[in-house]
N, C-alpha and C positions, 0 to 999 in steps of 0.2 A: 217178835222173839230178840231176846235182848243178848246181842253179838259183843264178844271183847276182842281187838285188834291189838297188837302187841308189837308193831314194827314203827319205827321213824315216822313220823306223820308225814313228811314228804314222799314214803313209799306206801304207804295206804291210806292218802286222800281221797283218791279215786275211788275205793272201794269203801271207803266210808259213806261218801254220797251216794254211791251206787246201792247199797245195803240201807240208808234212809232212804232213798225212792222208792224202796221197794215195800217200806213201812217198819222197817226193822229198827230195834234203839240199839245205836251202837256207841259202846265207851272206847276209850282209848288208854291202853298202859305203854307207853313206850320204855321197854327195858333195856335196852342198849342206848349207849351213847359211844358215837362213831365219828371219828377224827383224823382228817388228812397228815400222813407224815412225809416229811420230804423223803424221797428214794434219788438212788443214783440214775444219774443221766446215761441213759445206752441210746446208740443208734439202733435205732428197730430194724433198719434195712438189712441189718446183719441177720435179722431171721426169718425164717420160713413159716413161723406158725405163734400164735401169742394165745395164752391159755389163760381163762378166769374163772374163778371159782364162786364168786359171788359178783351182786351187780355191784356191789361197794367197789370193788378194783376196778369195772368200769368206768365208774364216778369220778374217782380221785386219780385216773391216769391222766396226765398230758397228752393229748389227742393229737397235737399242732405238727408233731413229726412224724408220724404211722401212716404207714399206706394202709387206707382202709379197705383195700382189696386182700390182706394179707389172711391167711387160714386162721381161723377166728374158733376155737374149740371153747364152749360154755357147759357149765354144770349142769344146769336146766334149764327150763323155759324163761324162766323169769329173768336168769342173767342174758340170756340171748335177746332178750324184748330189750333189755339196757343197751345192750351191744349196738344191737340192729337202729334204735335211736340214738346213736352217739356216731353212726356212718360206717362200721363195719357190715361189708355186703357179702363176705365171704363165709358164713356162720354155721357152725354145727353144734347141736344141742344134746348131752346127754340126759339120762332121766333122773334128773335131781341127787343123784352121788357119786363120789369122788371115785370108786370102784366102775360103774360104768362108765364116768369119763375117760378112764384109764383106758379101757377096753376101745374106745370108741377115736381115742390118739391111735393106739396098735395097729386099727382096722386103716384108719384113714390118712395118716402121716409116715410114710415110707422113707422120705429123703432125711437117713438119718446124718448126713454130712453137711445137711443144714438145723442149724439150732433154733431149739424152742425157748421161748421167754414165757415164764410162770407169774402172773401178776395176782397177788393175792394180799391178807391181811397178816399181822403180826403171828397172831395164833391161826394153826391150822388144825383140822380132827385127823388128817390123814396127808403122809409125806410125799406125796406126790410125786416132788420133783426127784427125791431119791429113788421112787420105784421105776421111773423112767428111765434114770441114769443107769440102772441093774439090768434094762433092758436095752442098754446101748445107745441110748438117745443122748445127744447132748443139751443140756436145758439150764437157763439160768433164772432164778428166782428174784422177783422184784417183790419189797413189802411197800405197800403206797397207805394203809390204814391201819389204824389200832380200835379195840374195841375194847370198853370199860362198862361195867353195871351200872346203870341207873339206879339210885337209891335215894333220889327226892322226889315223893309223891304228896299231895298235900292231904292234910287229916281228913279234910272233907271228901274228898274222893273216896278215900278208904271208906269210910263211914258210908257212901251212898254202895257203893260195891259190896262190900257187908250185908246191906240192907237188900240190896235188889241184886242178886248173886247171875251171871250170864248164864245163859243156855249154851253157849258155843263159846268155846277160846282158841282162835288161830295159835300157834307157837310156830317159828318158821325155821330154827336154828337150834343146834346144842348150848350156842352162847344163850341163847335168849330162853331156852330151856332152864338153864342153871341159874340165870337170874330172876325166872318165874320162882322157881320153887325157893330159891333166896326169899325172897319178896310173899311169899305163901308162909313161909317159918317167922321171918321178921315180924309180920302182923297176928300171926298166931292162928292162922285160919286153914289150917291141916285138915280139920275133919268136916268144912262146910259145903266141899266141892260134887256132894253124891250125885245132883242132881245135874251139874253142869258136863257136856260132851268136848272133849279133848281133842282138838285137831292138830296132826303134827306133821311135820315135813320129815318122813324116814323114820325107821324104828329107833336108830341111835337118838336121836330126839325126844322122842316118846318114852323111851328106856328111863331117861333121867328125872321123868314124873311119873313115873310108875309106884313109887311108894305112897303117891297121894291116891285117895279115892276116887275115880272119875265115874260117872254114869258109863260114859261108851270114849272109847278111845279110836279114832280114825286116823290113817294115815292119806294123804295125798299131797297132789303135786301143784307147783302155782298154776292158776286160773281155773283151779276146779272149785275153788272159795263157795261160787254161788250153787253150784252144784249138789255141794256136801249139806246145804241149809235141807234140801228134799231126803236126806236118807235118815234123819233122825224122826 
């Protein structure tokens, strides 16, 4: 089976090796460039909890002056895994979307007199901080990375991709979906994906690519990638 992975290499290298070990042909199309940006230094000991809506928020955070026992709310399993690897001990994960994350915080964080810190990228799909403010929480947002669309792909790679279209494409975010749609249109491949299965995290991500005709569209959570191979 031919599989196309679209995350940055460092985030999917293990999966590439795993799929290859199972005998699959794997192509890599990194759709996004992710860059750390400087952020305001704060005293994390003034906060009772920390919120991450992406693994990149964990990756680009200065972890030297943070109590790793702080209550840590993560948008999904992938982000929680990154947080655990970074040393956070008291983690709790939602089911991969911000609405579920908000409900998780409402159910599990009752200390409204102790502020929360929300670490995110420059662009967010939902104003979680404002929603929590409306619920009576004190919250500070820190922006520690920015995302841009990758537009540099070798002509040789594009030719090979057109000649051997993947059976499966995995797309992990709305940003990635927008970038992939842009890639498809720039290279005039709108009408050649009818035999490709599109795997997306969340309906909002898949909806961006709905104008392209796919064989099937599946929604999944991080960690289910291998399982999905057996559903098609």
